OpenMM code with the backbone's topology and positions (N, CA, C; nanometers):
from openmm import Vec3, app, unit

residues = "MET ASN ARG THR GLU LEU ARG GLU ALA VAL LEU ALA THR LEU LEU SER ILE ALA PRO GLU VAL GLU PRO ASP GLN LEU ALA GLY ALA ARG THR LEU ARG GLU GLN VAL ASP LEU ASP SER MET ASP TRP LEU ASN PHE LEU ILE ALA LEU LYS GLU ARG THR GLY VAL ASP ILE PRO GLU ALA ASP TYR ARG LYS LEU THR THR LEU ASP VAL LEU VAL ASP TYR LEU ALA THR ARG LEU GLY ALA".split()
positions = [
    Vec3(1.9146, -7.4514, 0.3739),
    Vec3(1.9225, -7.3432, 0.2771),
    Vec3(2.0675, -7.3228, 0.2346),
    Vec3(2.0870, -7.3033, 0.1056),
    Vec3(2.2214, -7.2699, 0.0590),
    Vec3(2.2375, -7.1173, 0.0613),
    Vec3(2.3558, -7.0698, 0.0253),
    Vec3(2.3834, -6.9258, 0.0342),
    Vec3(2.2925, -6.8423, -0.0573),
    Vec3(2.2624, -6.8934, -0.1751),
    Vec3(2.1740, -6.8208, -0.2665),
    Vec3(2.0350, -6.8073, -0.2052),
    Vec3(1.9840, -6.9152, -0.1496),
    Vec3(1.8525, -6.9116, -0.0853),
    Vec3(1.8534, -6.8191, 0.0364),
    Vec3(1.9638, -6.8214, 0.1114),
    Vec3(1.9744, -6.7323, 0.2269),
    Vec3(1.9745, -6.5864, 0.1843),
    Vec3(2.0497, -6.5568, 0.0797),
    Vec3(2.0528, -6.4182, 0.0299),
    Vec3(1.9132, -6.3753, -0.0151),
    Vec3(1.8437, -6.4623, -0.0854),
    Vec3(1.7072, -6.4321, -0.1297),
    Vec3(1.6146, -6.4119, -0.0103),
    Vec3(1.6321, -6.4934, 0.0946),
    Vec3(1.5499, -6.4801, 0.2156),
    Vec3(1.5778, -6.3472, 0.2851),
    Vec3(1.7042, -6.3094, 0.2915),
    Vec3(1.7411, -6.1811, 0.3527),
    Vec3(1.6785, -6.0664, 0.2742),
    Vec3(1.6906, -6.0710, 0.1432),
    Vec3(1.6359, -5.9628, 0.0601),
    Vec3(1.4835, -5.9577, 0.0677),
    Vec3(1.4183, -6.0720, 0.0660),
    Vec3(1.2718, -6.0746, 0.0757),
    Vec3(1.2268, -6.0190, 0.2104),
    Vec3(1.2985, -6.0541, 0.3154),
    Vec3(1.2660, -6.0038, 0.4483),
    Vec3(1.2880, -5.8533, 0.4542),
    Vec3(1.3965, -5.8088, 0.3967),
    Vec3(1.4267, -5.6659, 0.3933),
    Vec3(1.3181, -5.5893, 0.3183),
    Vec3(1.2722, -5.6444, 0.2074),
    Vec3(1.1661, -5.5793, 0.1296),
    Vec3(1.0339, -5.5736, 0.2059),
    Vec3(1.0120, -5.6693, 0.2945),
    Vec3(0.8886, -5.6657, 0.3740),
    Vec3(0.8924, -5.5524, 0.4763),
    Vec3(1.0125, -5.5114, 0.5159),
    Vec3(1.0288, -5.4022, 0.6120),
    Vec3(1.0448, -5.2685, 0.5394),
    Vec3(1.1169, -5.2723, 0.4280),
    Vec3(1.1454, -5.1499, 0.3522),
    Vec3(1.1166, -5.1750, 0.2041),
    Vec3(0.9907, -5.1669, 0.1645),
    Vec3(0.9523, -5.2015, 0.0267),
    Vec3(1.0136, -5.1125, -0.0810),
    Vec3(1.0666, -4.9977, -0.0421),
    Vec3(1.1269, -4.9072, -0.1401),
    Vec3(1.2683, -4.9496, -0.1800),
    Vec3(1.3245, -5.0490, -0.1135),
    Vec3(1.4610, -5.0946, -0.1411),
    Vec3(1.4690, -5.1573, -0.2800),
    Vec3(1.5755, -5.1257, -0.3508),
    Vec3(1.6045, -5.1854, -0.4815),
    Vec3(1.7112, -5.2924, -0.4595),
    Vec3(1.6740, -5.4196, -0.4504),
    Vec3(1.7706, -5.5250, -0.4192),
    Vec3(1.8910, -5.5288, -0.5134),
    Vec3(1.8697, -5.4969, -0.6402),
    Vec3(1.9796, -5.4989, -0.7371),
    Vec3(2.0826, -5.3900, -0.7108),
    Vec3(2.0447, -5.2895, -0.6346),
    Vec3(2.1341, -5.1781, -0.6063),
    Vec3(2.2176, -5.1980, -0.4797),
    Vec3(2.1894, -5.3044, -0.4037),
    Vec3(2.2603, -5.3266, -0.2781),
    Vec3(2.3976, -5.3877, -0.3023),
    Vec3(2.4975, -5.3283, -0.2424),
    Vec3(2.6339, -5.3806, -0.2489),
    Vec3(2.6561, -5.4714, -0.1285),
    Vec3(2.7018, -5.5926, -0.1539),
    Vec3(2.7186, -5.6915, -0.0483),
    Vec3(2.8165, -5.6534, 0.0593),
    Vec3(2.9157, -5.5694, 0.0254),
    Vec3(3.0208, -5.5353, 0.1210),
    Vec3(2.9997, -5.3996, 0.1890),
    Vec3(2.8967, -5.3272, 0.1515),
    Vec3(2.8695, -5.1971, 0.2149),
    Vec3(2.7726, -5.2149, 0.3311),
    Vec3(2.7802, -5.1261, 0.4270),
    Vec3(2.6928, -5.1330, 0.5435),
    Vec3(2.5466, -5.1300, 0.4999),
    Vec3(2.4768, -5.2342, 0.5375),
    Vec3(2.3389, -5.2522, 0.4924),
    Vec3(2.2458, -5.1438, 0.5462),
    Vec3(2.2571, -5.1124, 0.6735),
    Vec3(2.1672, -5.0112, 0.7311),
    Vec3(2.1824, -4.8762, 0.6637),
    Vec3(2.3027, -4.8422, 0.6231),
    Vec3(2.3239, -4.7149, 0.5544),
    Vec3(2.2660, -4.7178, 0.4130),
    Vec3(2.2759, -4.8322, 0.3478),
    Vec3(2.2251, -4.8426, 0.2109),
    Vec3(2.0736, -4.8323, 0.2047),
    Vec3(2.0074, -4.8842, 0.3063),
    Vec3(1.8610, -4.8857, 0.3029),
    Vec3(1.7993, -4.7884, 0.4021),
    Vec3(1.8834, -4.7168, 0.4749),
    Vec3(1.8395, -4.6120, 0.5673),
    Vec3(1.7355, -4.6621, 0.6670),
    Vec3(1.7700, -4.7695, 0.7394),
    Vec3(1.6812, -4.8228, 0.8424),
    Vec3(1.7159, -4.7621, 0.9771),
    Vec3(1.6137, -4.7198, 1.0499),
    Vec3(1.6398, -4.6752, 1.1862),
    Vec3(1.6504, -4.7991, 1.2762),
    Vec3(1.6795, -4.7780, 1.4015),
    Vec3(1.7048, -4.8912, 1.4913),
    Vec3(1.5815, -4.9797, 1.5083),
    Vec3(1.4629, -4.9219, 1.5082),
    Vec3(1.3411, -5.0019, 1.5233),
    Vec3(1.3155, -5.0866, 1.3983),
    Vec3(1.3350, -5.0280, 1.2810),
    Vec3(1.3193, -5.1045, 1.1569),
    Vec3(1.4224, -5.2167, 1.1506),
    Vec3(1.5452, -5.1887, 1.1949),
    Vec3(1.6507, -5.2902, 1.1938),
    Vec3(1.6124, -5.4062, 1.2858),
    Vec3(1.5616, -5.3750, 1.4032),
    Vec3(1.5183, -5.4784, 1.4968),
    Vec3(1.4049, -5.5602, 1.4365),
    Vec3(1.3080, -5.4943, 1.3757),
    Vec3(1.1972, -5.5653, 1.3104),
    Vec3(1.2480, -5.6544, 1.1975),
    Vec3(1.3468, -5.6063, 1.1247),
    Vec3(1.4079, -5.6848, 1.0171),
    Vec3(1.4724, -5.8114, 1.0734),
    Vec3(1.5488, -5.7985, 1.1802),
    Vec3(1.6166, -5.9151, 1.2386),
    Vec3(1.5168, -6.0149, 1.2966),
    Vec3(1.4109, -5.9663, 1.3570),
    Vec3(1.3068, -6.0549, 1.4101),
    Vec3(1.2377, -6.1288, 1.2958),
    Vec3(1.2048, -6.0565, 1.1899),
    Vec3(1.1401, -6.1195, 1.0739),
    Vec3(1.2342, -6.2195, 1.0068),
    Vec3(1.3627, -6.1887, 1.0063),
    Vec3(1.4612, -6.2798, 0.9485),
    Vec3(1.4684, -6.4092, 1.0288),
    Vec3(1.4608, -6.3987, 1.1594),
    Vec3(1.4587, -6.5182, 1.2444),
    Vec3(1.3360, -6.6039, 1.2120),
    Vec3(1.2215, -6.5385, 1.1974),
    Vec3(1.0987, -6.6109, 1.1657),
    Vec3(1.1084, -6.6799, 1.0303),
    Vec3(1.1708, -6.6147, 0.9337),
    Vec3(1.1812, -6.6703, 0.7982),
    Vec3(1.2819, -6.7850, 0.7901),
    Vec3(1.3949, -6.7707, 0.8602),
    Vec3(1.5034, -6.8693, 0.8474),
    Vec3(1.5094, -6.9698, 0.9619),
    Vec3(1.4494, -6.9343, 1.0746),
    Vec3(1.4575, -7.0207, 1.1918),
    Vec3(1.5863, -7.0040, 1.2705),
    Vec3(1.6692, -6.9085, 1.2314),
    Vec3(1.7960, -6.8850, 1.2994),
    Vec3(1.7749, -6.7838, 1.4112),
    Vec3(1.8062, -6.8263, 1.5328),
    Vec3(1.7983, -6.7342, 1.6459),
    Vec3(1.9191, -6.6419, 1.6407),
    Vec3(1.8934, -6.5125, 1.6431),
    Vec3(2.0009, -6.4132, 1.6388),
    Vec3(2.0039, -6.3436, 1.7748),
    Vec3(2.1002, -6.3814, 1.8598),
    Vec3(2.1075, -6.3175, 1.9913),
    Vec3(2.1372, -6.1685, 1.9785),
    Vec3(2.0837, -6.0919, 2.0719),
    Vec3(2.1030, -5.9479, 2.0696),
    Vec3(2.2509, -5.9104, 2.0682),
    Vec3(2.3337, -5.9925, 2.1322),
    Vec3(2.4787, -5.9658, 2.1366),
    Vec3(2.5412, -5.9676, 1.9971),
    Vec3(2.4761, -6.0345, 1.9017),
    Vec3(2.5299, -6.0446, 1.7652),
    Vec3(2.4806, -5.9345, 1.6713),
    Vec3(2.3849, -5.8554, 1.7128),
    Vec3(2.3262, -5.7541, 1.6245),
    Vec3(2.4321, -5.6628, 1.5632),
    Vec3(2.5284, -5.6210, 1.6426),
    Vec3(2.6310, -5.5269, 1.5933),
    Vec3(2.7246, -5.5899, 1.4896),
    Vec3(2.7341, -5.7216, 1.4912),
    Vec3(2.8220, -5.7918, 1.3963),
    Vec3(2.7627, -5.7942, 1.2556),
    Vec3(2.6333, -5.7821, 1.2462),
    Vec3(2.5622, -5.8013, 1.1200),
    Vec3(2.5563, -5.6699, 1.0427),
    Vec3(2.6685, -5.6338, 0.9857),
    Vec3(2.6832, -5.5015, 0.9256),
    Vec3(2.6500, -5.4954, 0.7769),
    Vec3(2.6883, -5.5968, 0.7024),
    Vec3(2.6687, -5.5944, 0.5576),
    Vec3(2.5827, -5.7124, 0.5137),
    Vec3(2.5360, -5.7067, 0.3925),
    Vec3(2.4582, -5.8171, 0.3370),
    Vec3(2.5420, -5.9446, 0.3337),
    Vec3(2.6679, -5.9328, 0.2924),
    Vec3(2.7557, -6.0505, 0.2868),
    Vec3(2.7791, -6.1095, 0.4249),
    Vec3(2.8036, -6.0244, 0.5231),
    Vec3(2.8263, -6.0719, 0.6605),
    Vec3(2.7004, -6.1395, 0.7137),
    Vec3(2.5868, -6.0820, 0.6856),
    Vec3(2.4604, -6.1384, 0.7320),
    Vec3(2.4354, -6.2762, 0.6711),
    Vec3(2.4580, -6.2905, 0.5419),
    Vec3(2.4409, -6.4203, 0.4756),
    Vec3(2.5411, -6.5217, 0.5321),
    Vec3(2.6661, -6.4818, 0.5515),
    Vec3(2.7663, -6.5706, 0.6096),
    Vec3(2.7266, -6.6147, 0.7504),
    Vec3(2.6782, -6.5211, 0.8299),
    Vec3(2.6353, -6.5505, 0.9661),
    Vec3(2.5235, -6.6544, 0.9651),
    Vec3(2.4231, -6.6321, 0.8829),
    Vec3(2.3102, -6.7265, 0.8758),
    Vec3(2.3561, -6.8629, 0.8248),
    Vec3(2.4425, -6.8635, 0.7245),
    Vec3(2.4929, -6.9898, 0.6692),
    Vec3(2.5688, -7.0680, 0.7758),
    Vec3(2.6500, -6.9996, 0.8535),
    Vec3(2.7248, -7.0658, 0.9608),
    Vec3(2.6303, -7.1232, 1.0642),
    Vec3(2.5313, -7.0449, 1.1040),
    Vec3(2.4364, -7.0898, 1.2059),
    Vec3(2.3518, -7.2076, 1.1558),
    Vec3(2.3276, -7.2133, 1.0263),
    Vec3(2.2482, -7.3219, 0.9682),
    Vec3(2.3355, -7.4403, 0.9256),
    Vec3(2.4662, -7.4203, 0.9292),
    Vec3(2.5564, -7.5263, 0.8845),
    Vec3(2.5568, -7.5449, 0.7350),
    Vec3(2.5245, -7.4380, 0.6619),
    Vec3(2.5185, -7.4457, 0.5149),
    Vec3(2.6568, -7.4324, 0.4532),
] * unit.nanometer
topology = app.Topology()
chain = topology.addChain("A")
for resn in residues:
    res = topology.addResidue(resn, chain)
    for name in ("N", "CA", "C"):
        topology.addAtom(name, app.Element.getBySymbol(name[0]), res)
């Protein structure tokens, strides 16, 4: 997957957890959880669904690093070697 496909996968996964999200309104550099108002359980479900969609294992130790949409896409791209 390239970065565009990864971003689309992240957004599609996010919409499956929070269908009220407006993807066009998300700022890549702002904290994602604050923009979409996900509680900790929704965030965990999002990360699990993202693993299923992309095949990237996200260790629990990395959860705190994944703060913004841009950081999340970069993280997945690095893990996939994209």
